[in-house]
C-alpha positions as CSV (number, residue, x, y, z in Angstrom):
1,M,69.4,105.5,113.7
2,T,72.2,107.2,113.2
3,R,74.2,107.7,116.6
4,L,76.1,111.2,117.3
5,L,78.7,112.0,119.3
6,L,79.2,116.4,119.8
7,A,82.6,117.2,121.1
8,D,82.4,120.8,121.2
9,D,84.0,123.5,124.0
10,Q,80.6,125.6,124.0
11,A,78.0,124.0,125.6
12,L,75.6,126.3,123.8
13,V,76.7,125.4,120.5
14,R,76.5,121.8,121.6
15,G,72.6,122.6,122.6
16,G,72.4,124.8,119.2
17,F,73.5,121.3,117.5
18,R,71.6,118.9,119.8
19,M,68.2,120.7,118.9
20,I,68.3,120.4,114.8
21,L,69.6,117.4,114.6
22,E,67.3,115.5,117.1
23,A,64.7,116.4,115.7
24,Q,65.4,114.3,112.9
25,P,63.8,110.7,112.8
26,D,67.2,109.1,112.3
27,L,69.4,111.3,114.2
28,E,70.1,110.5,118.1
29,V,72.9,111.9,120.0
30,V,74.2,109.7,121.8
31,A,77.1,111.8,124.2
32,E,78.4,115.8,124.4
33,A,81.6,116.3,124.9
34,E,83.8,119.6,126.1
35,D,86.8,119.1,124.7
36,G,88.6,116.6,122.9
37,R,90.5,114.4,125.6
38,A,86.6,113.9,126.1
39,A,85.7,113.2,122.9
40,I,87.6,110.6,122.7
41,E,86.6,109.5,126.4
42,R,83.2,109.1,125.0
43,A,83.8,108.2,121.9
44,R,85.4,104.4,123.3
45,E,82.4,104.8,125.6
46,T,79.5,105.0,122.9
47,N,80.7,104.2,119.4
48,P,79.4,106.6,117.6
49,D,78.6,106.7,113.8
50,V,79.1,109.8,113.4
51,V,81.8,112.2,115.6
52,L,80.8,115.9,114.8
53,M,84.3,117.2,116.2
54,D,84.9,121.1,116.8
55,V,89.0,122.2,115.2
56,R,89.8,124.5,118.7
57,M,89.3,123.0,121.8
58,P,91.0,123.1,124.8
59,V,93.4,119.8,126.3
60,V,93.6,117.6,123.2
61,D,92.5,119.7,120.2
62,G,90.0,118.6,117.6
63,I,93.1,117.7,114.8
64,S,94.1,115.6,117.4
65,A,91.9,113.9,118.9
66,T,90.1,113.7,114.9
67,R,93.3,111.6,114.5
68,T,92.7,109.4,117.4
69,V,89.3,108.3,116.9
70,V,90.2,107.5,113.5
71,E,93.4,105.4,113.9
72,E,91.8,103.9,117.3
73,R,88.5,103.5,115.2
74,L,86.0,104.5,117.7
75,A,83.7,105.9,115.6
76,E,82.6,105.1,111.4
77,H,83.2,108.5,111.0
78,V,84.5,112.4,111.9
79,L,82.4,115.4,110.4
80,V,85.1,118.5,111.3
81,L,83.3,122.0,112.2
82,T,84.6,125.1,112.6
83,T,84.3,128.6,111.9
84,F,87.9,129.1,110.8
85,D,87.5,128.8,107.0
86,E,91.4,128.3,106.4
87,D,93.4,125.9,103.9
88,R,96.2,124.7,107.0
89,V,92.7,123.6,108.6
90,V,90.9,122.3,105.9
91,Y,94.1,120.1,105.2
92,D,95.3,119.2,108.4
93,A,91.7,117.9,109.2
94,L,91.3,115.6,105.6
95,A,95.1,114.8,106.6
96,A,93.8,113.4,110.2
97,G,90.9,110.9,108.9
98,A,88.1,113.3,108.8
99,S,85.2,112.5,106.5
100,G,84.5,115.3,105.4
101,F,84.5,119.6,107.2
102,L,82.1,121.9,107.7
103,L,81.7,125.6,108.8
104,K,79.6,125.6,111.6
105,S,77.8,128.9,109.6
106,A,76.4,126.6,107.6
107,P,72.3,126.6,107.8
108,P,71.1,123.5,109.7
109,A,69.6,121.6,106.4
110,Q,73.0,122.3,105.4
111,L,73.9,120.3,108.9
112,V,71.4,117.6,108.8
113,E,72.6,116.5,105.3
114,A,76.2,116.8,105.4
115,V,76.0,114.5,108.6
116,R,73.6,112.4,106.8
117,T,76.4,112.1,103.8
118,V,78.9,110.8,106.1
119,A,77.0,108.4,107.7
120,R,76.4,107.1,104.5
121,G,79.8,107.1,103.6
122,E,79.7,109.3,101.1
123,A,82.7,112.0,102.2
124,L,82.0,115.3,102.3
125,I,84.0,117.1,99.6
126,A,83.1,120.1,98.4
127,P,84.5,121.2,95.4
128,T,86.6,124.2,97.8
129,V,87.8,121.3,99.5
130,V,89.2,119.6,96.4
131,R,90.7,122.6,95.2
132,R,92.8,122.9,98.5
133,L,93.8,119.5,98.7
134,I,95.1,120.2,95.0
135,E,97.3,122.7,96.0
136,E,98.9,121.8,99.0
137,F,100.0,118.3,96.0
138,V,101.0,122.0,94.3
139,R,103.1,122.9,96.9
140,R,105.2,119.6,97.2
141,P,107.9,118.4,94.8
142,P,106.4,115.9,91.7
143,P,106.8,112.2,92.5
144,S,108.5,110.5,90.6
145,G,108.2,108.7,86.9
146,D,107.8,105.3,88.4
147,A,104.6,103.4,89.1
148,D,103.7,104.1,93.4
149,P,103.5,100.1,94.1
150,R,101.0,101.3,96.5
151,L,98.5,101.0,93.8
152,D,100.0,97.6,92.5
153,P,96.7,95.6,93.7
154,L,94.2,97.4,91.5
155,T,93.3,96.7,87.3
156,E,93.4,99.0,84.9
157,R,90.3,99.7,85.2
158,E,90.1,100.5,89.1
159,L,93.0,102.7,88.4
160,E,90.7,104.9,86.0
161,V,87.6,104.8,88.6
162,L,90.1,106.1,91.0
163,A,91.4,108.9,89.1
164,L,87.8,110.0,88.7
165,I,87.1,109.9,92.1
166,A,90.1,112.0,92.8
167,R,88.7,114.5,90.8
168,G,85.6,114.6,92.5
169,L,82.9,112.8,90.5
170,S,80.2,110.8,92.0
171,N,79.7,107.4,91.0
172,T,76.5,109.0,89.2
173,E,79.2,110.5,86.5
174,I,81.4,108.5,87.1
175,A,79.3,105.9,85.5
176,S,78.6,108.2,82.5
177,S,81.8,108.9,81.7
178,L,83.3,105.5,81.5
179,F,79.4,104.4,80.4
180,L,78.7,101.5,83.0
181,S,76.1,100.9,85.0
182,G,75.7,102.3,89.1
183,A,76.1,99.5,90.1
184,T,78.9,98.4,88.5
185,V,80.9,101.7,89.3
186,K,80.1,101.2,93.0
187,T,81.4,97.5,93.1
188,H,84.4,99.0,91.6
189,V,84.5,101.8,94.7
190,N,84.0,98.8,97.2
191,R,86.5,97.1,95.8
192,I,89.5,99.9,95.7
193,F,88.7,101.0,98.9
194,S,89.3,96.8,100.5
195,K,91.9,97.1,98.4
196,L,94.0,100.0,99.3
197,D,92.6,99.8,102.9
198,L,90.6,103.3,102.6
199,R,87.8,104.4,104.7
200,D,86.2,106.8,102.3
201,R,86.4,109.2,99.8
202,V,88.7,111.3,100.7
203,Q,91.3,109.1,101.8
204,A,90.8,108.3,97.9
205,V,91.8,111.9,96.9
206,V,94.6,112.2,99.2
207,L,96.0,108.7,98.0
208,A,95.4,109.6,93.9
209,Y,97.2,112.7,94.5
210,E,99.9,111.3,96.7
211,T,100.7,108.2,94.2
212,G,101.0,110.8,91.4
213,L,97.8,109.0,89.7
214,V,96.6,112.5,89.5
215,R,98.5,115.6,89.7
216,P,96.7,119.3,89.3
217,G,96.1,120.4,86.1
218,D,95.2,117.1,84.3
């Protein structure tokens, strides 16, 4: 059973999400919060698997609340939900540690699948989100030619896998590209996350661009 915390300042929205999610046999809403501060407090109390976090909330906004939840490990994952399809919101949410980003206008089936995807640790990285991450790094100065020491723990094969993760490939697609079994790719991914202290694929994408392992246009 996946345990959920709903954080949104509108009671009707929370009620709608609860109805959709609790209709699923594998999902349970264990708490609700009407603002970012309450979301942090409820997360401390219930330690949910996934927090569904609105961006625009009073007292403490959703981005700041996400950052606190992630840094203090109050929940396994945060899925950010918003009505704002803006580049800055997307990037700030992912930079704060969110495992996924979904518009509130998404149909119920997509919401349910997004929650399940994030709960499995398979961060929700839609192609549009990947593009926005790339665009953000395009605006930054290019990294120096020196290898970034943060990547030193990785083997050559692990660097290859990380680069393909950063390009948005799934484990199955990576296996096909490198002529490896799915189990072998999964092992490589787990080792990359462990060595670099990464929580999920979103953090892996960000790190790959930050270190210059992958560059826009590659």
